[in-house]
N, C-alpha and C positions, 0 to 999 in steps of 0.2 A: 725251158730253165725252171727249176723248182723255186718257189718264193722263199726268201729267207725266213728262218724260224723266229717266231715272236715269243714275247713272254706269255701270251695266252696259250701257245703251243706247249710251252714248258710247264705251265700250270696244270694243263690237262694231263700231262704225264704223271704229275704227282698227286693230284686231287681230282675228284669228280666235281666239275664245274656247273653251277647252276646260275640262272639269270634272275636277278632281283628286280623284276619289272613286269608291267602289263603292257608294254609296248611291243606288239607282235612283229614290228618290222626289225627291232634290235634282235628278237629271237631268230628271225629269218635270216638276217644278214650275217650274224656271228655265231649261230648255232651249227649243228645241234647242241643242245644242252642236256643234261641229265634231268634236273628238276627245274621248276619254275616257282619261286617263292614270291610272296606278296603280303601286304597288310593294308590297313585302312588308309595310311599315308600315301602308300604307293597307288592305290585304287583312286584316291582323290586326285592326286597329281595327274594321273592319266585322263580321268574323266573331265577334269577342268581345262584340258588343253584346247587351244583355239585353232581353228583352220585359217587358211590364207586370207579369208574374208572377214575374219574376226568373229565368226560364229563358233559354237561348240562343235569341236571335232567329232565327238561321239554322241551327238544329239539324237540320232536314230536309235543307237543302241540303248540310250537312257530311255527313250520313249517306249521302246519294245519291252524293256525290263519292267517299267512302270505298268504297262498294259498287261503283261504276264502276272505281275503281282496282284493287280486288281481282279483279274479273273480267277486267280487261285488262292487269294487271301483267306477266304472262308474255311479252307482246309487246315488253317494254322491258327487255332484259337489262342488268344493271349499274346499274339505277336502283332506289333504295329505295322500298318501298310508300308510306311517309309522304311522301317527296318528290314522287312521282308524284300522290298524292291532293291535295297542296297545289296543284300545277298545275291539276288538274281543278276545285278549288274557285274558284281565280281566274278560270278561263274561264267557269265557271257565273255568277259574279257579273258578269262583263263582259257576258255575253250578255243579262243582264236590262236593260242600259242601251243596247244597240244601237238600239232603236226611237227614241231621243231623240238620235241622232248622225247627222251627215251624212258624217263621215270615219272615222278609224281608231279601233280599240280597242287600247290599249296594254297589254302584259303584260310584266312585268320577268323576265328570267331568274334563276335561282338565283344569289344572290350568292356562294355558295361557289365558283362557277366564274369568278370575276372575273379570274383569271390563267390560265385554261385555254381557249384558243381552240376546240379540238375539242369539249370538252364543252359549251361555250356554244352552238355551232352545233347540236349534237344536241339540246340542251334547247330551242332556238328551234323546230327542226323538229317536236319532240314537242308544243309548245304549239299550233302551227298544226294538227296532225293532231287534237289533242283538239277545237279549234274545229269542224273539218270533221265529225268524228264526232258531236258533240253536236248540231250544227245543220247538216245537209248543205245547206240552202239559203242559209246564210251565205257570202258571198263572202270567202274567206280572204285575198284581197289587201287586205282592210280591216283585217288584223291588223298591228300595228306592234310589233316586238320591242324592248324597252328593255334596254340592255346598259351595265354600268358602263364609263366611258371610260378604261380601262386600255389599254395597248398590245395585250395580247392580246384585249381586248374589241373593240377597233376593228378588229383583223384579222378577228375573227369577223364583224363588221358587213360588211366588205368582201366576204367570201364569201357572206353571206346576200343582200346587194344584187344580186350577180352572179346569184343564183338568184330574183331578182324578189321578194324579201321585204323589206319596209319595216323600217328600223331606226332607233332613236333612241339616241344616245350620251348616257348620263345621268351624273349626278354630275360635271358639267362646271364648271371653275373658272378656266380660263386659255385663252389664244389658242394655246398649244402643243397643247392638247387639241382645240381647235376647228379648227385647221389640219389635224390628222391625221384628224379626223372627216370633213371635206370631202374629203380625198384618198382616204379609204376609200369615199366615196359615200353616206354616211349620209343618210336622208331628213331627220332632225332632229338637232339637239343641244338638250340641256336644261341651260342655265346655271342653277346653283343660286345665286339672289340671296343667300340666307342659308345658311350651313352647316347641315347637318341637325340638328345638336345643339340648335338653337334650339327645335325642336318637341318636344324631350323633356326640356328643362331650362329651366323657367320663369325662372330667374335669369340665364340666359346671353343676351348680346347679341352678335351678330357685328359686330365692329368694322371689318370690311373687306368690306362688301357689294358684290356684283358687278354694279352698275348699269354702270359704265364698260365693263367686259369685255363685257356683253351687247350694248351698242350697238357696240362696236369689232367684235365677231364678225359682226354684221349687215352693217356696212360692209365688212369684209374679204370677206365672201362676195359682195357686190354688185361690189366691185372685181375679184375674181378669177372672176366668172361662175359661181359655185358654185350647184348645185341645193339644197344643204342649207339648211334652214330653221331659225331660231332659235325656241325654244320655252321661254322662261324659266319657272322653277318655284321653289318653296320661298319662298313669300312670307308676310309676317307682318302686313300691314295693307293697307287699301284705298288708303292714300297710296302705298305701294310698288307696288301693282298699277297704279295710274294713271300713275306715273312711267314705266311700261313700255309705255304705250299707243303703238302704232306698231311693236312687235315683230311678226314674222310671225304667230306664235301666242302665246298665253299661257295657262297652265293655273292655275286658281284653286280653292282648297279651299271646301267648303260654307259655313263661317262667313263667309268674305270675300265669296263670291257673294251670300249673303243681304244682307250690309251694302251691297254695291254696288247690289242691287236696291231697296234701301230709301232710298238716299241721292239727293236731287235732284241733277241734273247742273250747275246753276249755283251759283256760279261755278266753272269748270274750264278750265284752258289747258294744252295739252301743253307740256312741256319736253324738250329734247334734249340729252343729254350729248355731249361731244366728246373723242376720244382717237385716238391713232395706233397703228400696229401695224407690225411688222417683216415681213421676208421669211422665211417658214418652209420654203421649198422644199428647203433643204439637209438638213432633219432628218426629213421625212415618210416617206422611204424608208430611213432609217438608224435601226435600233432603238436602238443604244447612244447615238447623238446625241440622239434624241428623248427617251430616258429621262433623260439628264443635264440636257437643257433643262427638262424637266417638274419634275425634282427641284429645280432652281435657280429655277424660276418663283416670284416673290413671295417670295424667300428661303425657299423650302420650304413656304410656307403652302398652296399649291394641292395639293401631294401630300399634306400633312397632312390636308387637308379631305376628300380622297377616301378616304384610309384610315379616317378617322372614319366617313364615310358607310357604307362597305362593312361595317364592324364593326356599325353599328346595324342595317343590312338583314340581316346574318347572324343577329343576335339575334332579330329578328322571324321570320326563316325558321324558326328553332328553335322559337319559340312556335307558329307555324302547324303544324309537324309534331307538337308536343305536343297541339294540338287534334285532329289526326287520331287519335292514340293514344286519347284520351278518348272518341272517338265510334265505335271499332271494334265 
């Protein structure tokens, strides 16, 4: 007898479903998925997990990453050992999930470079090189580099896409960012439905969730013939997930994936938000005009949200580097 249809089954009919995790058991048990997304917070959450005896679950992976970084560090002038080791750890975690994917492995660049185009580009190339060195059989065209959607970050995306490296403009909150990402040729954008703070402060609720923006961005891309795809992220409930069914992609955290897989599909009916958008062609080639438009978007809320997200990711980057120091 066939198993009853679940909400996860329904979601997969409407959108390409990605896993937002570095836990390979989740990818194995609930996959296959299309892409696997990640960031510094996800990496730290996975690497800080404890085993049944209270020890570090990934102690061996961390030690091997540090050893690799120590032996290869001299090839990367100007990059700190701990920073390089963090990149290696994230790639090692990503490679464990590759067997359960049909699409990209996403790795986020170091958030301290959010306002530095050249260092972001170098960081992206280093991540791809680590993939290639750790697994020569892996097709590095299946690596997608996640980059915060600042002006500098999206100019880095432009250069990387010209060199046939897939990019995702992340921490996306408004159409000003979405238009620039399309102009830069990004493969994806990641609209954050909830600002990042909701995942670190249980008392906080985002009063301005980005459902309308997500739908407007997808319609904007359809109208302008953009190749960029919408991949919403930062979700807090299965109700929020199902409201986004029909997005090009959607990335879902392990707790919500498990709930979707346990919840019967009936009754469920898709809903579609409606919204309009302006012409952004006048600002995507003009840095000062774009920066002003971004600053004024939603009376400053969009810029405030990305500043908050970059701060949180920088804090997790620091914690990851502390893990390296503890396992030298």
